[in-house]
Structures are given as C-alpha cells and as structure tokens.
C-alpha positions in Angstrom: -1.2 13.5 26.7 -4.6 15.3 27.0 -6.1 18.0 24.9 -4.2 20.7 27.0 -0.7 19.4 25.8 0.8 21.5 23.1 1.6 18.4 21.1 -2.0 17.3 21.0 -3.1 18.9 17.8 -0.2 17.9 15.8 -0.2 14.3 17.1 -4.0 13.8 16.4 -3.6 14.4 12.8 -2.3 11.9 10.1 -0.9 12.3 6.8 -4.4 12.8 5.1 -5.6 16.2 6.3 -9.4 15.1 5.8 -9.0 13.2 9.2 -8.5 14.9 12.4 -9.2 12.8 15.4 -10.3 14.1 18.9 -9.2 11.3 21.0 -9.7 11.2 25.0 -5.8 11.2 25.0 -2.8 10.3 23.0 -0.2 7.9 24.6 3.4 7.9 23.2 4.6 4.2 23.4 8.4 3.7 23.8 8.8 0.0 24.9 6.9 -3.3 25.3 5.9 -2.4 28.9 4.4 1.0 28.0 2.4 -0.5 25.2 0.9 -3.2 27.5 0.0 -0.5 30.0 -1.5 1.7 27.6 -3.8 -1.1 26.1 -4.6 -2.2 29.6 -5.6 1.4 30.6 -7.7 2.0 27.5 -9.6 -1.4 28.0 -10.2 -0.6 31.5 -11.5 2.9 30.7 -13.8 1.4 28.1 -12.1 3.3 25.3 -11.2 2.1 21.8 -7.5 1.9 21.3 -6.4 2.9 17.8 -2.7 2.6 16.7 -0.7 5.0 14.7 2.8 4.4 13.4 3.4 6.6 10.4 -0.1 8.1 10.2 -0.6 7.4 6.4 -4.0 5.4 6.7 -6.1 6.7 3.7 -9.3 6.4 5.8 -10.4 7.5 9.2 -9.5 4.1 10.9 -7.4 5.9 13.6 -9.4 9.1 13.7 -12.1 8.8 16.5 -14.1 11.1 18.9 -13.3 9.7 22.3 -11.0 6.8 22.1 -7.3 6.4 22.9 -4.6 7.0 20.3 -1.4 4.9 20.7 1.5 6.4 18.9 4.2 4.1 18.2 6.6 6.7 16.4 9.1 6.3 19.2 9.5 2.7 18.6 11.6 3.1 15.5 14.7 0.9 15.7 16.0 -1.3 12.9 18.6 -3.7 14.1 20.1 -7.1 13.9 18.8 -9.4 16.5 17.4 -13.1 16.9 13.9 -14.5 16.7 12.3 -16.5 19.4 13.8 -19.6 17.9 17.3 -18.3 18.4 17.8 -17.6 14.7 19.4 -14.5 13.3 17.0 -11.9 12.0 16.6 -8.3 11.1 14.3 -6.6 13.6 12.1 -3.7 12.6 10.0 -1.9 15.2 6.6 -0.8 14.3 7.3 3.1 14.3 10.2 2.8 11.9 9.3 4.6 8.7 10.2 3.4 5.2 13.0 5.5 5.3 14.3 4.3 8.6 14.2 0.8 7.3 15.9 1.6 3.9 18.7 3.7 5.2 19.5 1.5 8.3 19.4 -1.8 6.6 21.5 -0.4 3.5 24.1 1.6 5.5 24.7 -1.0 8.5 24.2 -4.3 6.7 24.1 -3.9 2.9 20.5 -5.2 2.9 17.0 -4.3 1.7 13.5 -5.4 2.0 11.2 -4.7 -1.0 9.2 -2.1 0.7 7.4 1.0 -0.5 8.7 4.3 -1.9 6.9 6.7 0.4 9.7 7.7 3.0 7.3 8.5 5.9 5.0 5.5 6.0 5.2 3.6 9.1 6.2 0.0 9.2 3.4 -1.0 11.5 0.7 -0.6 9.0 2.8 -1.0 5.7 4.0 -4.6 6.5 0.7 -5.9 8.2 -0.9 -5.1 4.8 1.4 -6.9 2.7 3.9 -4.3 1.7 5.5 -3.9 -1.9 7.7 -1.6 -3.9 10.2 -1.1 -6.7 12.1 -4.4 -5.8 9.0 -6.6 -5.5 8.9 -8.2 -8.8 12.3 -9.6 -8.3 12.2 -10.3 -4.5 8.4 -10.5 -3.8 6.5 -8.8 -1.1 7.7 -7.4 2.2 5.8 -10.2 4.2 7.3 -13.0 2.0 10.5 -12.5 4.0 8.7 -12.1 7.6 9.5 -14.8 10.2 8.0 -13.4 13.4 5.7 -10.6 14.8 5.4 -9.4 18.3 2.0 -8.1 19.1 0.0 -6.8 22.2 -3.1 -8.9 22.4 -6.1 -8.7 24.6 -7.8 -12.3 25.2 -10.7 -13.1 27.4 -14.3 -13.2 26.8 -16.8 -10.4 27.8 -17.3 -12.2 31.2 -13.9 -12.7 31.9 -11.0 -10.4 33.0 -9.1 -9.2 29.8 -5.6 -10.7 29.5 -3.2 -8.1 27.9 0.2 -9.4 27.0 2.8 -9.6 24.3 2.6 -12.5 22.0 5.4 -13.6 19.8 4.1 -15.5 16.9 6.6 -17.2 14.5 5.9 -18.6 10.9 7.0 -22.2 12.1 4.3 -22.0 14.9 1.3 -24.1 14.7 -2.1 -23.4 16.0 -3.4 -20.0 17.2 0.1 -18.6 17.3 0.7 -19.8 13.7 -2.7 -18.2 12.7 -1.6 -14.7 14.4 1.7 -14.8 12.5 -0.1 -15.5 9.2 -2.7 -12.9 9.8 0.0 -10.3 9.9 1.2 -11.3 6.5 -1.5 -9.2 4.7 -4.5 -9.0 7.0 -4.2 -5.3 7.5 -3.4 -3.1 10.5 -5.7 -2.3 13.5 -7.4 -5.9 13.4 -5.7 -8.1 16.0 -3.6 -5.9 18.4 -0.6 -3.6 18.6 2.3 -4.7 16.6 5.5 -4.0 18.3 8.0 -5.4 15.8 8.7 -7.5 12.9 11.4 -10.0 12.4 12.8 -10.7 8.9 15.0 -13.6 7.7 18.7 -13.4 7.7 18.7 -13.8 4.0 16.8 -10.8 3.0 18.0 -9.4 -0.4 21.0 -7.6 -1.2 20.0 -4.6 -3.3 21.4 -4.0 -6.7 24.5 -1.8 -6.8 23.0 0.4 -9.5 19.9 1.0 -11.3 18.7 2.8 -14.3 15.9 5.4 -13.9 13.8 6.1 -16.8 11.0 9.0 -17.0 9.2 10.0 -20.1 6.1 11.8 -20.7 3.4 12.5 -23.3 1.5 15.8 -23.2 -2.1 16.2 -23.0 -2.3 19.5 -24.8 -1.2 19.1 -28.5 -1.0 15.5 -28.1 -3.2 13.0 -26.3 -6.1 15.3 -26.2 -6.1 15.6 -30.0 -5.1 11.8 -30.5 -7.2 9.8 -28.2 -6.0 6.6 -30.0 -2.5 7.4 -28.7 -4.0 7.2 -25.1 -5.6 3.8 -26.1 -2.3 2.4 -27.6 -0.2 3.6 -24.6 -2.7 1.9 -22.1 -3.0 -1.3 -24.3 0.8 -1.6 -24.9 1.5 -1.3 -21.1 -1.1 -3.9 -20.3 0.2 -6.3 -23.1 3.8 -6.0 -22.0 3.0 -7.0 -18.3 0.6 -9.6 -19.4 3.6 -11.4 -21.3 6.3 -10.6 -18.6 4.6 -11.1 -15.1 4.7 -14.8 -14.5 6.4 -16.5 -11.6 9.0 -17.9 -14.1 9.7 -14.7 -15.9 13.5 -14.7 -16.9 13.9 -11.4 -18.9 12.1 -8.7 -16.9 12.0 -9.4 -13.0 14.3 -6.5 -12.5 11.8 -4.0 -14.2 9.5 -2.0 -12.0 7.3 0.6 -13.8 4.7 3.0 -13.1 2.2 4.4 -15.5 0.9 7.6 -14.3 -2.4 8.3 -16.1 -3.1 11.9 -15.0 -6.1 14.1 -15.4 -5.5 16.5 -18.3 -5.1 19.3 -15.9 -1.7 17.8 -14.8 -0.3 18.4 -18.2 1.3 14.9 -19.0 1.0 11.2 -18.8 4.2 9.8 -17.4 5.9 6.4 -17.5 8.4 6.0 -14.7 10.6 2.9 -14.7 13.5 1.5 -12.5 15.8 -1.3 -14.1 18.3 -3.1 -11.9 20.6 -4.6 -14.3 23.8 -3.0 -15.8 22.9 -3.4 -19.5 19.9 -0.9 -20.3 19.1 -2.7 -23.6 16.1 -4.5 -22.2 15.0 -1.3 -20.5 15.1 0.5 -23.9 13.3 -2.5 -25.6 10.4 -2.1 -22.8 10.0 1.6 -23.6 9.9 1.1 -27.4 7.3 -1.5 -26.7 5.1 0.9 -24.7 5.5 3.6 -27.3 4.9 1.4 -30.2 2.2 2.9 -32.6 2.0 6.0 -30.6 2.3 9.4 -32.7 2.6 11.8 -29.8 6.1 12.6 -29.1 7.5 11.6 -25.8 10.1 13.9 -23.8 12.1 13.4 -20.9 10.2 15.4 -18.1 9.5 16.1 -14.5 8.1 13.0 -12.9 6.4 13.1 -9.7 6.3 10.3 -6.9 3.5 10.9 -4.3 3.5 14.7 -5.0 7.3 15.2 -5.0 8.6 16.5 -8.5 12.0 15.1 -9.8 13.8 16.0 -13.0 15.7 13.8 -15.3 17.5 15.8 -18.1 17.6 12.8 -20.2 15.2 9.7 -20.8 17.3 7.5 -18.7 20.0 7.8 -16.2 22.1 5.2 -14.0 22.9 5.9 -10.6 23.5 3.9 -7.4 20.6 2.1 -6.1 20.6 3.9 -2.7 20.8 7.3 -4.6 17.9 6.4 -7.0 15.9 5.3 -4.0 16.5 8.5 -2.1 15.5 10.2 -5.4 12.3 8.2 -5.7 11.3 8.5 -1.9 8.6 11.1 -1.6 5.4 11.4 0.6 4.4 14.7 -0.8 2.7 17.6 1.0 0.2 17.0 3.9 -3.0 17.4 2.0 -6.6 16.0 1.5 -7.0 12.8 -0.3 -9.3 10.0 -1.6 -7.9 6.7 -2.9 -9.2 3.5 -4.5 -7.3 0.4 -5.8 -7.7 -2.7 -8.0 -5.6 -5.7 -8.9 -5.6 -6.6 -12.7 -4.8 -10.2 -13.9 -5.2 -9.2 -17.5 -4.9 -6.0 -19.5 -7.5 -3.3 -19.5 -10.7 -4.1 -21.5 -11.7 -1.7 -24.2 -14.5 -0.3 -22.0 -12.1 0.3 -19.2 -9.8 2.3 -21.5 -12.7 4.3 -22.9 -13.8 5.1 -19.3 -10.2 6.1 -18.2 -9.9 8.4 -21.0 -13.5 10.0 -20.7 -13.0 10.9 -16.9 -9.4 12.0 -17.3 -10.5 14.6 -19.8 -13.5 15.7 -18.1 -13.9 19.3 -16.4 -14.9 19.5 -12.8 -15.9 23.2 -12.4 -14.6 24.4 -8.9 -12.2 21.6 -8.3 -8.3 21.5 -8.9 -7.9 18.3 -10.7 -4.2 18.7 -11.3 -3.4 16.0 -8.8 -6.0 13.5 -9.9 -4.7 10.2 -11.5 -4.8 6.6 -11.7 -1.4 4.9 -11.2 -0.8 1.4 -12.7 2.1 -0.2 -10.8 3.7 -3.1 -12.5 3.3 -6.3 -10.5 3.7 -10.2 -10.6 7.2 -12.1 -11.1 8.4 -13.3 -7.7 5.1 -12.1 -6.1 3.2 -14.5 -8.2 5.4 -17.5 -7.0 3.6 -17.7 -3.8 0.3 -19.6 -3.1 -2.6 -17.5 -2.4 -3.1 -19.1 1.1 0.7 -19.0 2.1 0.2 -15.4 3.4 -2.8 -13.3 3.9 -2.3 -11.6 0.5 -4.6 -13.6 -1.8 -3.7 -11.8 -5.1 -1.0 -13.7 -6.4 -1.4 -13.9 -10.2 -1.8 -10.2 -11.0 0.1 -8.2 -13.6 -0.5 -4.7 -12.3 -2.1 -3.0 -9.5 -4.0 0.4 -9.8 -4.1 3.1 -7.3 -6.7 5.8 -8.1 -5.8 9.0 -6.3 -6.9 12.6 -5.9 -5.3 15.3 -3.8 -6.5 18.8 -2.9 -6.0 21.4 -0.1 -9.4 23.3 0.0 -11.9 21.6 2.4 -14.9 23.0 0.2 -13.6 20.6 -2.7 -14.3 17.5 -0.5 -17.5 16.6 -2.2 -16.3 17.3 -5.6 -13.3 15.1 -5.4 -14.8 12.3 -3.3 -17.9 12.2 -5.8 -15.7 12.4 -8.8 -13.5 9.4 -7.5 -16.7 7.3 -6.7 -18.3 7.8 -9.9 -15.1 7.3 -12.0 -14.3 4.1 -10.3 -17.8 2.7 -10.7 -17.6 3.4 -14.4 -14.3 1.9 -14.9 -15.8 -1.4 -13.4 -19.3 -1.1 -14.5 -18.8 -4.5 -16.4 -18.4 -6.1 -12.9 -20.9 -4.2 -10.9 -18.8 -1.2 -10.2 -15.9 -2.8 -8.2 -12.9 -4.7 -9.4 -14.6 -8.2 -8.6 -12.4 -11.1 -7.7 -11.9 -14.0 -10.2 -13.3 -17.5 -9.9 -13.2 -20.7 -11.8 -16.4 -19.9 -13.6 -15.5 -16.4 -14.6 -12.0 -15.6 -15.6 -12.5 -11.7 -14.7 -9.7 -9.2 -15.8 -9.7 -8.0 -12.1 -8.9 -9.5 -8.8 -10.1 -7.4 -6.0 -8.5 -4.4 -4.0 -5.5 -3.7 -2.0 -6.1 -3.6 2.0 -3.4 -1.0 2.3 -5.4 1.3 0.1 -8.6 1.2 2.0 -11.6 2.6 0.6 -14.7 3.2 2.6 -16.9 3.1 -0.2 -16.3 -0.6 -0.4 -18.6 -0.9 2.6 -18.1 -1.0 6.5 -18.0 -3.6 9.1 -21.6 -2.8 10.1 -23.0 -3.7 6.6 -24.7 -6.9 6.3 -22.8 -8.0 3.2 -20.0 -5.4 2.5 -17.8 -5.8 -0.4 -14.4 -5.3 1.3 -13.7 -8.6 3.0 -14.0 -10.4 -0.4 -12.2 -7.9 -2.4 -9.4 -7.5 0.1 -9.0 -11.2 1.4 -10.8 -13.3 -1.0 -10.9 -17.0 0.3 -8.5 -16.0 3.2 -11.1 -14.1 5.2 -12.6 -17.2 6.9 -9.0 -18.0 8.5 -8.6 -14.2 9.4 -11.7 -14.4 11.2 -10.6 -17.4 13.1 -7.6 -15.5 14.3 -9.6 -12.6 15.2 -12.0 -14.7 17.5 -9.2 -16.4 19.2 -6.9 -13.3 19.8 -9.3 -10.4 20.0 -12.7 -12.0 21.1 -13.9 -8.6 22.6 -13.2 -7.0 19.2 -11.1 -4.3 21.0 -9.3 -3.6 17.9 -11.8 -2.5 15.4 -12.4 0.3 12.7 -15.0 0.6 10.0 -13.4 -2.1 7.7 -11.8 -4.3 10.3 -12.0 -8.3 10.5 -15.4 -9.0 11.7 -15.9 -11.7 14.5 -18.9 -13.2 12.6 
C-alpha cells in the first residue's frame, strides 16, 4: 500500500509514538511467496526493507524515510507441525503476538514457552532477541527451546544477482545454516533476513496449574521520602536475595519471578510484584519477609502496574489458575512516547548505584510528567544460567537480575526533558564503569554484564561509529560469530538499522 491507502498512516506507526515512519510503501506479508516477492521487489528498487511483526521496537529501527516496511502481522498462526528433520514441533509464525502464543499453546495443547508479559509484542522480534518472562527462572529463555527458524535471506555479492529465498536453519545443522540458526537465538531482529516462523521442541514446558500473585507497595510520601534508609534496605535486600537464589543449581526458588518497580516519587509507590508457581506459599512469604527485613515503612496491598496497565489485588497475595494470572499480568499499556535503557547485573547494586537511584528518583523535573518513569528490576538466573554463554547468541548467562529503565509520556514537547533525564540518570548510575553497564572479564569481576538487545538504546552508539558500545554490551564475545553469519547470509547488508550487526 502507498501513502494514499487509508491504512497507511496507522500501519506506518509502531507502539512507541516517538517513531512515525514514512516509507515508500507498506507491504502486508501473508505467506512465504509474498515475503520473497516483497524482499525481491524492495532490493530491485534499491529500497531498504525493514520488518515489523508487533511494532514494539524501542528505537527507530523500522521507521525510515523512503524504504519499504514489510508487515508480518497477518502471519500469526500457532500450530503443531514438524521441523525439516521430520520431528514434531510447535510452530509459531513471526506475526503471532505473545498473547497469540500464550492462548493457543495453552488452550489447544496445554503447553507454554517462557515468553514475555506484554501481550501485543510480536514473536518475530521478541524471540530473535532471546525472549524471557515469568517462567524463565524455571524453564530458561524462549530461545533455549528453539529448534528451527525459517528466514528469507538475500545472498550474492554486490557484483552478482541477488539470490532471494527461504532458508530453513536447524539447531542440528553445521556450517552456515548452523550459524544462521544460532544467530536467531539472541542476535536481535532486523539483522539477517525476514523471519517467517520459529519451531519449538515438542517438549516445551507444561505451565503450572496455579500460581500465587503477590503485590505489595511502599509509599514515597510519608514513607520512603522521609526514610531514605528504607529505600536503601529494600534495594539491598532484593539484590542479596537473588544473589543467593539465582544459580543454575538453585533448588528452593526456581519457581519465583519477581519485579521490583523503583518508580519516580511522582508515581506514589515503589512496588514489588511476584509470581510463585508452587502450591505452598510458605517460601513466597519467606521471600517477601526477606525483602522487607529492616524496612520501617509499612507496606500495603496496592494497585500494581505492568507496562502501564493497573491491576488491583485486594490482599497481598492471591492464588489463581496460571492462565488467569497470565491474563491478569498481560498488558502493553497505552500507545505513548517512551525511552528505555537496560542492564544485566551479576551482583547486587553497589552503594554508589543505590545512592544514584534514590537521588534521581526523587528529583523534580519542571515541565515533565515523571509519574511513569522508573527502573524495573526483573529477577533472572536459575535455568537461564545453566546454559553456556556461547551455546546461544545470548551471552549473559550468570546474571541475577536485569534492569529496564523506562520513561513514558504523551506530550511531544517533553521529549528532550525525558530523554535527557534518562541519559543522565543512566550515566550516573553506572559512573563507576564509564557510564554504561560494562561487561565482566577475568581481570575485573564487575557488578554488571552489558545490556539487553531487545531493549535497544541508541545512546550506546550506532553502526557507523568507529567503536560503538552496543556490540560488546549486547553480544560480548559472541559478536564475531554473528558477524560471520551476517557476511555469509547478508553480504549486501540489505537488512540493517542503526544498531545492526556490522559486516566488518
């Protein structure tokens, strides 16, 4: 469709309202043949093809001013099938949203993959970047269950005719196909081709029958603002607990997933949201007591928010069927403007990081609505940490929690206030390591271990920089192999964006 089509304006926008693309045209992909044809047409016209499944990219990687947007939202099937080895597999097309995957796998097959909690995120990008969610401590990352990926690739050097075709890459493949499969286990979207579908092993997890949800909050006013030591104690307790209970051999707490939402004071409350997948809540209660130990500010059962959606539990914990709980937690929030940053933590926060978090979360920003500004600490580890860093393209395999810095707003005149605040806040939190969450090495056992490719942040550099930070922070030692895959499968650099895998 071109700019005269009534659907063009809607389909040119993603979830983040900061990014409005103006492509030459938008192509709705509905099967393999239309995908191949669309790529061939874009390449033939000298246009950059960019791929959208759910439209949740945090940066402007899909937004462009003259390329072709390939929209895969119509390829949204989730079914039982076979891989190219004839083995039974669960097949997820790239346009299927998280909610498509959750509902179909559960209702039709009684199964689940440990994916994310934002219902409208598309599988095409979510899985390629690794994918994790509330079941990941027990069952690992989404890509830990992946067995095959089907991708439209463009091969052939600049002096050769382009070869556009569907390539099926299996985890048992050797050589270039094996590298292509591996690249899609955490190498990020938009780097190698157009993902059409993913195949998951026949033994993907059975979800728990029931889970406990717990939501408690501590107020800023008449609480943490007057008692900064309580904020410090909460953050230290959270870090200490997961430092003790996130190893790959963890026996007590693999079924615990918890989020500490450190909100700006304008929000009103700091919130601890937890899911526990066992029948007996005793260990859940012990965890909550451990986080509250030494805190004098009283906690209450409160509204909690997941991706901007508010949910109310009238008591501090409640048991419900897993599917109902997942439905409760699945929210993507309103379409609004946003800025994001991330960090993996291998150890609890340092005192300097805690002091910085408190200082910035209690700072007034005249002219900006800071009520949706926060850093969210998601528990990590356990089964995730049982995989070698090189077995998938996700190299962070010994972290205890992962941070997502977030700020949301609606007024475009506040853009610079929010993005500037986020940039300065992040740099201050990680001032001990040069303003970014530097990766660990053998000589320096740093607290942090880089950033998450699915939470991209353009402040970490762009592909044209001489030495941008993002390759080492996202990929660590895996970047070289990703470049090898890129050179073989996309030697023309047809699929690129400001933080894509570079050919050299």
